[in-house]
C-alpha positions as CSV (number, residue, x, y, z in Angstrom):
1,M,8.2,56.8,-21.5
2,S,8.5,56.8,-17.6
3,A,5.6,54.4,-17.3
4,L,7.3,52.1,-19.9
5,A,10.6,52.3,-18.0
6,R,8.8,51.0,-14.9
7,R,7.4,47.9,-16.7
8,V,10.4,46.7,-18.6
9,P,13.9,45.9,-17.6
10,A,16.1,49.2,-17.5
11,R,19.1,47.8,-19.6
12,P,16.9,46.7,-22.6
13,L,14.8,49.8,-22.4
14,A,18.1,52.1,-22.5
15,L,19.6,50.2,-25.4
16,A,16.4,50.3,-27.4
17,L,15.9,54.0,-26.9
18,L,19.6,54.6,-27.8
19,A,19.2,52.5,-30.9
20,L,16.0,54.3,-32.0
21,A,17.7,57.6,-31.4
22,V,20.9,56.7,-33.3
23,T,19.1,55.1,-36.1
24,T,16.8,58.1,-36.6
25,L,19.7,60.6,-36.6
26,A,21.6,58.3,-39.1
27,M,18.5,58.1,-41.4
28,L,18.0,61.9,-41.3
29,A,21.4,62.3,-42.9
30,F,20.3,60.3,-45.8
31,R,16.6,61.3,-45.8
32,A,16.5,62.5,-49.4
33,R,17.9,59.2,-50.6
34,L,15.7,56.9,-48.6
35,D,12.3,55.5,-49.6
36,K,9.4,54.9,-47.4
37,A,10.0,51.2,-47.4
38,H,13.5,51.6,-46.3
39,V,12.5,53.6,-43.3
40,A,9.7,51.2,-42.3
41,L,12.0,48.2,-42.5
42,I,14.7,49.7,-40.5
43,Y,12.3,50.9,-37.8
44,L,10.6,47.4,-37.8
45,L,14.1,45.9,-37.1
46,I,14.5,48.0,-34.0
47,V,10.9,47.1,-32.9
48,L,11.6,43.4,-33.2
49,G,15.0,43.7,-31.6
50,G,13.6,45.6,-28.6
51,S,10.7,43.0,-28.4
52,A,13.1,40.2,-28.3
53,A,15.3,41.7,-25.6
54,G,12.7,43.4,-23.4
55,G,9.4,41.8,-24.0
56,R,5.9,42.6,-25.4
57,I,5.5,46.0,-23.7
58,L,8.8,47.4,-24.9
59,G,8.0,46.2,-28.4
60,I,4.7,47.9,-28.5
61,G,6.2,51.1,-27.1
62,L,9.0,51.1,-29.7
63,G,6.3,50.4,-32.4
64,V,4.4,53.5,-31.3
65,S,7.5,55.7,-30.9
66,A,8.7,54.6,-34.4
67,F,5.3,55.4,-35.8
68,L,5.5,59.0,-34.6
69,L,9.2,59.4,-35.7
70,F,8.4,58.0,-39.0
71,N,5.5,60.6,-39.5
72,I,7.4,63.6,-38.1
73,F,10.8,63.2,-39.8
74,F,10.4,61.1,-42.8
75,L,7.0,61.8,-44.4
76,P,6.3,65.4,-45.8
77,P,5.6,68.0,-44.5
78,Y,8.5,67.2,-42.2
79,N,8.6,68.3,-38.5
80,T,4.6,68.0,-38.2
81,L,2.1,65.3,-37.6
82,S,0.2,66.3,-40.7
83,L,0.7,64.4,-44.2
84,A,0.7,65.9,-47.6
85,D,-0.3,62.7,-49.2
86,P,-3.3,60.9,-47.6
87,L,-1.9,57.6,-48.9
88,D,0.8,58.0,-46.3
89,W,-1.6,57.4,-43.5
90,L,-2.1,53.8,-45.0
91,V,1.8,53.4,-44.9
92,L,1.9,54.5,-41.4
93,F,-0.9,52.5,-40.1
94,T,0.4,49.4,-42.0
95,F,3.7,50.0,-40.3
96,L,2.0,50.3,-36.9
97,V,-0.1,47.0,-37.3
98,T,2.8,45.2,-38.7
99,S,4.9,46.2,-35.7
100,V,2.2,45.2,-33.2
101,V,1.5,41.8,-34.8
102,A,5.2,41.0,-35.1
103,T,5.7,41.9,-31.4
104,E,2.6,39.7,-30.4
105,L,3.9,36.8,-32.5
106,L,7.5,37.2,-31.1
107,D,6.0,37.3,-27.5
108,R,4.0,34.2,-28.1
109,L,7.0,32.4,-29.4
110,R,9.1,33.6,-26.5
111,R,6.4,32.4,-23.9
112,N,6.0,29.0,-25.9
113,A,9.8,28.5,-25.7
114,A,9.9,29.4,-21.9
115,L,7.0,27.0,-21.5
116,A,8.9,24.2,-23.3
117,E,12.0,24.9,-21.3
118,A,9.8,24.5,-18.1
119,R,8.4,21.4,-19.4
120,T,12.0,20.2,-20.0
121,G,12.9,21.1,-16.6
122,E,10.0,19.2,-15.2
123,L,11.0,16.2,-17.1
124,D,14.6,16.5,-15.8
125,R,13.3,16.7,-12.3
126,L,11.1,13.7,-12.7
127,A,14.0,11.8,-14.3
128,T,16.2,12.8,-11.4
129,L,13.5,11.7,-9.0
130,G,13.0,8.4,-10.7
131,A,16.7,7.8,-10.6
132,E,16.8,8.8,-6.9
133,T,14.0,6.2,-6.2
134,L,15.4,3.3,-8.3
135,N,18.9,3.8,-7.0
136,A,17.9,3.8,-3.3
137,A,18.4,0.5,-1.5
138,R,15.4,1.0,0.6
139,A,12.2,2.9,0.4
140,D,13.0,5.2,3.4
141,Q,16.1,6.4,1.6
142,A,14.2,7.1,-1.5
143,L,11.7,9.2,0.4
144,T,14.5,11.5,1.6
145,G,15.5,12.2,-1.9
146,I,12.0,12.8,-3.0
147,A,11.5,15.3,-0.3
148,D,14.6,17.1,-1.5
149,V,13.4,17.2,-5.1
150,I,9.9,18.5,-4.2
151,R,11.3,21.3,-2.0
152,Q,13.8,22.4,-4.7
153,T,11.2,22.1,-7.5
154,V,8.3,24.1,-5.7
155,G,10.8,26.4,-4.2
156,V,9.6,26.2,-0.5
157,E,11.6,26.1,2.8
158,K,10.4,22.8,4.0
159,C,9.0,19.5,2.7
160,E,7.8,16.8,5.1
161,L,6.3,13.4,4.2
162,F,4.2,11.4,6.6
163,I,3.0,7.6,6.5
164,W,-0.6,6.9,7.4
165,D,-1.4,4.1,9.8
166,S,-5.1,3.5,9.0
167,D,-5.4,1.0,11.8
168,Q,-4.3,3.5,14.4
169,G,-5.6,6.5,12.5
170,E,-2.3,8.3,13.0
171,L,0.4,10.0,10.9
172,R,4.1,9.5,11.4
173,R,6.8,11.6,9.8
174,I,9.3,9.5,7.8
175,A,11.2,12.1,5.6
176,E,11.8,15.9,5.7
177,S,14.0,18.3,3.8
178,P,16.0,20.0,5.0
179,A,16.9,17.8,8.0
180,A,15.3,18.6,11.4
181,G,16.6,21.8,13.0
182,D,17.1,23.8,9.8
183,A,13.5,24.8,9.5
184,K,10.6,25.1,11.7
185,S,9.0,21.8,13.0
186,T,5.4,20.6,12.5
187,D,3.2,21.7,15.4
188,T,0.4,19.9,17.0
189,E,-2.3,21.8,15.1
190,S,-0.5,21.0,11.8
191,T,-0.4,17.4,12.7
192,E,-4.0,17.3,13.4
193,L,-4.8,18.9,10.1
194,L,-2.6,16.4,8.3
195,T,-4.4,13.6,10.0
196,Y,-7.8,15.1,8.8
197,V,-6.3,15.5,5.3
198,A,-5.1,11.8,5.1
199,S,-8.5,10.5,6.6
200,T,-10.7,12.5,4.1
201,R,-8.3,12.5,1.2
202,R,-8.5,16.2,0.8
203,S,-6.0,19.2,0.6
204,A,-5.7,22.1,2.8
205,I,-4.1,25.6,2.9
206,E,-2.7,27.0,6.2
207,R,-2.9,30.8,5.9
208,E,-0.8,33.4,7.6
209,D,-3.6,34.4,9.9
210,G,-4.0,30.9,11.3
211,T,-7.1,29.9,9.3
212,I,-7.4,26.7,7.4
213,H,-9.0,26.5,3.9
214,V,-9.9,23.0,2.7
215,V,-10.0,22.3,-1.0
216,G,-10.6,19.1,-3.1
217,D,-13.3,16.5,-3.1
218,S,-13.1,13.6,-0.6
219,E,-14.2,11.2,-3.5
220,S,-11.5,12.3,-5.8
221,E,-7.9,11.0,-5.6
222,S,-6.4,13.8,-7.8
223,S,-4.6,16.7,-6.1
224,P,-6.5,20.0,-6.6
225,A,-4.9,23.2,-8.0
226,L,-3.5,25.1,-4.9
227,S,-3.5,28.5,-6.3
228,Q,-4.4,30.5,-3.1
229,S,-1.8,32.0,-1.0
230,G,-0.8,30.4,2.3
231,T,2.3,29.5,4.6
232,A,1.8,25.8,4.2
233,F,0.0,23.2,2.0
234,A,-1.1,19.8,3.0
235,I,-2.0,17.1,0.5
236,A,-3.2,13.6,1.0
237,L,-1.1,10.8,-0.7
238,A,-2.9,7.8,-2.3
239,A,-1.5,4.9,-4.3
240,R,-3.1,1.6,-5.5
241,G,-6.6,2.9,-4.4
242,Q,-5.7,3.5,-0.7
243,T,-4.4,6.5,1.3
244,V,-0.8,5.9,2.4
245,G,0.2,9.2,3.8
246,A,0.4,13.0,3.5
247,L,2.7,15.7,2.2
248,R,3.3,19.1,3.7
249,I,5.2,21.9,2.1
250,S,5.8,25.2,4.1
251,A,7.6,28.5,4.3
252,H,7.8,31.4,6.8
253,A,6.4,33.8,4.2
254,P,3.1,33.2,2.3
255,F,3.5,31.7,-1.1
256,A,1.1,30.4,-4.0
257,L,1.6,27.8,-6.4
258,A,1.0,28.6,-10.1
259,A,-1.0,26.1,-12.2
260,D,2.2,24.4,-13.6
261,Q,3.8,24.1,-10.1
262,S,0.6,22.6,-8.9
263,R,0.7,20.0,-11.7
264,V,4.4,19.2,-11.1
265,L,3.7,18.9,-7.4
266,G,0.8,16.4,-8.1
267,A,3.3,14.2,-10.1
268,L,6.0,14.3,-7.5
269,A,3.4,13.7,-4.8
270,Y,2.4,10.4,-6.6
271,Y,6.1,9.4,-6.7
272,A,6.1,10.0,-2.9
273,A,2.9,8.0,-2.5
274,L,4.4,5.0,-4.4
275,A,7.6,5.2,-2.2
276,I,5.5,5.1,0.9
277,Y,3.4,2.3,-0.6
278,R,6.6,0.4,-1.2
279,L,7.9,1.2,2.4
280,R,4.7,-0.4,3.8
281,L,5.2,-3.4,1.7
282,E,8.8,-3.7,2.9
283,R,7.8,-3.4,6.5
284,A,4.9,-5.9,6.1
285,E,7.5,-8.3,4.6
286,E,9.9,-7.8,7.4
287,T,7.2,-8.5,9.8
288,T,6.2,-11.6,7.9
289,E,9.7,-12.7,7.9
290,S,10.1,-12.0,11.6
291,L,7.0,-14.1,12.4
292,R,8.2,-16.9,10.2
293,R,11.5,-17.1,11.9
294,A,9.8,-17.0,15.5
295,D,7.4,-19.6,14.2
296,K,10.2,-21.7,13.2
297,L,12.1,-21.2,16.4
298,K,8.8,-22.1,18.3
299,D,8.6,-25.3,16.3
300,A,12.1,-26.2,17.0
301,L,11.7,-25.4,20.7
302,L,8.4,-27.4,21.0
303,A,10.1,-30.5,19.2
304,S,13.1,-30.3,21.5
305,V,11.0,-29.9,24.7
306,S,8.5,-32.4,23.8
307,H,11.2,-35.0,23.0
308,D,12.8,-34.3,26.3
309,L,9.6,-34.6,28.2
310,R,8.9,-38.0,27.2
311,T,11.4,-39.8,29.3
312,P,10.6,-38.2,32.7
313,L,6.8,-38.6,31.9
314,T,7.3,-42.3,31.4
315,T,9.3,-42.5,34.6
316,I,6.6,-40.7,36.6
317,K,3.9,-42.9,35.2
318,G,5.9,-46.0,36.0
319,I,6.5,-45.0,39.6
320,A,2.9,-43.9,40.1
321,H,1.7,-47.3,38.7
322,E,3.9,-49.2,41.2
323,I,2.7,-46.9,44.1
324,S,-1.0,-47.6,43.1
325,Q,-0.2,-51.4,43.2
326,Q,0.6,-50.9,46.9
327,G,-2.9,-49.5,47.6
328,Q,-2.2,-45.7,47.4
329,S,-5.3,-44.6,45.5
330,R,-4.1,-41.1,44.9
331,A,-1.2,-42.5,42.8
332,T,-3.8,-43.3,40.3
333,V,-4.5,-39.6,39.8
334,I,-0.9,-39.1,39.1
335,E,-0.9,-41.7,36.6
336,E,-3.9,-40.2,34.8
337,E,-2.6,-36.8,34.8
338,A,0.8,-38.1,33.4
339,D,-1.2,-39.8,30.6
340,R,-3.0,-36.5,29.9
341,L,0.4,-34.7,29.9
342,S,2.0,-37.3,27.8
343,S,-0.9,-36.9,25.2
344,L,-0.2,-33.1,25.1
345,V,3.4,-33.7,24.6
346,D,2.7,-36.1,21.8
347,G,0.4,-33.4,20.2
348,L,3.1,-30.8,20.4
349,L,5.7,-33.1,19.0
350,A,3.4,-34.0,16.1
351,M,2.5,-30.4,15.4
352,S,6.2,-29.4,15.4
353,Q,7.0,-32.3,12.9
354,L,4.1,-31.3,10.7
355,S,5.2,-27.7,10.6
356,A,8.7,-28.6,9.8
357,G,7.7,-31.2,7.2
358,V,9.6,-33.9,8.7
359,L,6.8,-36.3,9.6
360,K,7.0,-39.4,7.6
361,V,3.9,-40.6,5.9
362,E,3.9,-44.1,4.3
363,P,0.5,-44.8,2.6
364,E,-0.3,-48.5,2.2
365,L,-3.2,-50.7,1.4
366,N,-5.5,-50.9,4.5
367,T,-9.1,-51.6,5.1
368,V,-11.6,-49.3,6.8
369,D,-12.9,-52.3,9.1
370,D,-9.6,-52.8,10.7
371,L,-9.1,-49.0,11.1
372,V,-12.5,-48.4,12.8
373,G,-12.0,-51.5,15.1
374,A,-8.5,-50.3,16.3
375,A,-9.9,-46.7,16.8
376,L,-12.9,-47.9,18.9
377,Q,-10.6,-50.1,21.0
378,R,-8.0,-47.2,21.4
379,A,-10.9,-44.8,22.5
380,E,-12.7,-47.3,24.7
381,T,-12.0,-45.4,27.9
382,V,-13.3,-42.0,26.8
383,L,-16.3,-43.7,25.1
384,R,-17.4,-45.5,28.1
385,D,-20.3,-43.1,29.0
386,H,-21.5,-42.9,25.3
387,P,-23.1,-45.8,23.2
388,V,-21.4,-46.0,19.8
389,E,-23.4,-46.4,16.6
390,T,-21.5,-47.8,13.6
391,D,-22.7,-47.6,10.1
392,I,-20.4,-49.2,7.6
393,S,-21.6,-49.8,4.1
394,E,-22.4,-53.4,3.4
395,G,-21.1,-55.4,0.5
396,A,-17.5,-55.3,-0.6
397,M,-14.8,-54.5,1.8
398,I,-13.9,-50.8,1.9
399,A,-10.2,-50.3,1.3
400,G,-7.9,-47.3,0.7
401,R,-4.2,-46.2,0.6
402,F,-3.4,-44.4,3.7
403,D,-0.9,-44.5,6.6
404,F,-2.6,-46.8,9.2
405,G,-0.9,-45.3,12.2
406,H,-1.5,-41.5,11.3
407,T,-5.1,-42.2,10.1
408,L,-5.8,-44.1,13.4
409,R,-4.7,-41.0,15.3
410,I,-7.2,-39.0,13.3
411,V,-10.1,-41.2,13.9
412,V,-9.2,-41.4,17.6
413,N,-9.0,-37.7,17.9
414,L,-12.4,-37.3,16.3
415,L,-13.9,-39.9,18.6
416,E,-12.4,-38.3,21.7
417,N,-13.5,-34.8,20.5
418,A,-17.2,-36.2,20.1
419,A,-17.0,-37.6,23.6
420,K,-15.7,-34.5,25.1
421,Y,-18.4,-32.2,23.7
422,S,-21.4,-34.6,23.8
423,P,-23.7,-34.8,26.7
424,A,-23.4,-37.8,29.1
425,R,-25.0,-41.0,27.5
426,A,-25.5,-39.2,24.2
427,P,-24.8,-41.7,21.4
428,I,-21.8,-41.2,19.0
429,A,-22.0,-42.5,15.5
430,I,-19.1,-43.6,13.2
431,G,-19.8,-44.5,9.6
432,A,-17.8,-45.2,6.5
433,E,-18.5,-45.4,2.8
434,R,-16.9,-45.4,-0.6
435,R,-17.8,-42.6,-2.8
436,D,-16.3,-41.1,-6.1
437,G,-13.1,-43.1,-5.6
438,E,-12.5,-41.9,-2.0
439,I,-13.2,-43.5,1.3
440,R,-15.1,-41.3,3.7
441,I,-15.1,-41.9,7.4
442,S,-17.6,-39.8,9.5
443,V,-17.8,-39.3,13.3
444,S,-21.0,-37.7,14.5
445,D,-21.9,-36.3,17.9
446,R,-24.9,-34.7,19.7
447,G,-22.9,-31.7,21.1
448,P,-23.8,-28.0,20.9
449,G,-22.4,-27.8,17.4
450,V,-20.1,-25.4,15.7
451,P,-21.2,-21.9,14.3
452,I,-20.5,-21.3,10.6
453,S,-18.1,-18.5,11.5
454,A,-16.0,-20.8,13.6
455,R,-15.9,-23.9,11.4
456,D,-12.5,-22.9,9.8
457,R,-11.0,-21.7,13.1
458,I,-11.6,-24.9,15.1
459,F,-8.8,-26.4,13.0
460,E,-6.3,-23.9,14.1
461,P,-3.8,-24.8,16.8
462,F,-4.8,-24.1,20.4
463,Y,-8.2,-22.8,19.3
464,R,-11.0,-23.4,21.9
465,A,-14.6,-22.6,21.1
466,P,-16.0,-19.6,23.1
467,G,-18.8,-21.7,24.6
468,A,-16.5,-24.4,25.8
469,T,-17.1,-25.4,29.4
470,P,-14.2,-25.2,32.0
471,D,-14.3,-29.0,32.4
472,V,-13.5,-29.6,28.8
473,R,-9.9,-30.6,28.7
474,G,-7.3,-30.3,26.0
475,A,-4.9,-27.8,24.4
476,G,-6.9,-27.4,21.2
477,L,-4.4,-29.5,19.1
478,G,-6.4,-32.5,18.2
479,L,-8.5,-31.2,15.2
480,S,-5.5,-29.2,13.8
481,I,-3.3,-32.3,13.9
482,A,-6.1,-34.4,12.4
483,R,-6.7,-32.2,9.5
484,R,-2.9,-31.6,8.7
485,L,-2.4,-35.5,9.0
486,A,-5.2,-36.0,6.5
487,E,-3.9,-33.4,4.0
488,A,-0.4,-35.0,4.4
489,Q,-2.0,-38.2,2.9
490,G,-3.8,-36.5,0.0
491,G,-7.1,-36.4,1.9
492,A,-9.2,-33.7,3.8
493,L,-11.1,-33.2,6.9
494,A,-14.3,-31.1,7.0
495,I,-17.2,-30.3,9.4
496,H,-20.9,-30.3,8.8
497,E,-23.9,-29.6,10.7
498,R,-25.6,-32.8,11.9
499,Q,-29.5,-32.9,11.4
500,G,-31.2,-32.9,14.8
501,G,-28.2,-31.1,16.5
502,G,-24.5,-31.7,16.8
503,S,-21.7,-32.0,14.3
504,T,-20.4,-34.4,11.8
505,F,-16.7,-34.6,10.9
506,V,-15.8,-36.3,7.6
507,L,-12.5,-37.6,6.8
508,S,-11.7,-38.3,3.0
509,L,-8.8,-40.4,1.9
510,P,-7.8,-41.8,-1.4
511,G,-9.6,-45.2,-2.1
512,A,-8.3,-48.4,-3.5
513,E,-9.5,-51.8,-4.5
514,A,-10.1,-54.3,-1.7
515,P,-7.7,-57.2,-1.7
516,T,-9.2,-60.4,-2.9
517,A,-9.0,-63.6,-1.0
């Protein structure tokens, strides 16, 4: 019984032996009146009681002990292991088998009950974690609660959560339990290991001797079973198909995770991954909101400055014109530069108004002939070194519903852009037609053309083509303003490659029936 005493709790063992001894003595006093079935049932009760209190080993030990006591004291000849009736061996072995089977069944029930209790505890912890996550106003607050639950559930000394910056390839700690200073901090080697874990979506075990054991498949997003012993475990955190961070649990003494602990850790780790994913979304939203406010402030500033610059520019131009009339040729340069600056100010003001949505657009019935004529007249100065070829469909007059002033600005911008990028004396073509209920005005040049990769970017504010020569003036606002003015009228502005070299810009606007005489 000494080996048995070492493998079962002392108190249940002592009580079971006492019960077995007292019961045997009590039954000896009434041995003559007891049947074999009575003895077997009484001993079976003691075996079941001991098994329930002390476990499977104690139950089997009591069964064997009761088997011997039954044979020696209650089956003739008494006080020996021999039996007078051979059928009594059947009784004894039936009793022993029944005791062992009952003990095994009871032990299985106890283990199932313990497993059910553990599952209930897991559900309670997950429910607690869900409540912590949902009740937190911000994701970073939820992460602290998640770290606490993970540490307490797994039974380690420290839990740390890190967010992964894929652009920089770096990890940054965002939550830990307990707070910094209560346990050892993450050293440089551990940080490098966590970076590797996050970048490869693997898990790793840091052993007591300083070696690292990497587990898991880089192609799998599930956390592997971490059954080996170590002082720290590192796990990659993934959500929505992307790596978002890493988790590290650690202790001073080596520890191992059972299968159920590893499974619970995987579930809790996914909660942490979702919280980090939410945190990244919150930060992206904050950045977007900050950029939106900065952009709004920029538009307001541009509108204010542009408006205030108009008056001094007009004064400068007027004085420069008066001086040039007196024979001062350099005053002409001042006047030209004032015109250029005034054009830039007008562009900035228009862009700010378009961004703020306060630019008034008043579509009316107008003809393309009048529009093209006015545009050629407005751009006459910049077109003086380029012959202009017009191609307007013959027949009925082409008409549409558009804001004449804004559309005139679009066409003039397109003509100025064509002259700016075309070689000297290269012809510029302007055409117009009516198609599918729209009017389409095209401006074509023989410039270097625009690569397909840059055809959307040229309509962005302040964009300049990489191959633009230094003598090409402008702030890069003309095409951006032109497209947004077209869209404000329900139209569009697109660019196409011109056959033979160059580019063709096509302005589409709502068409209308031409007025009759």
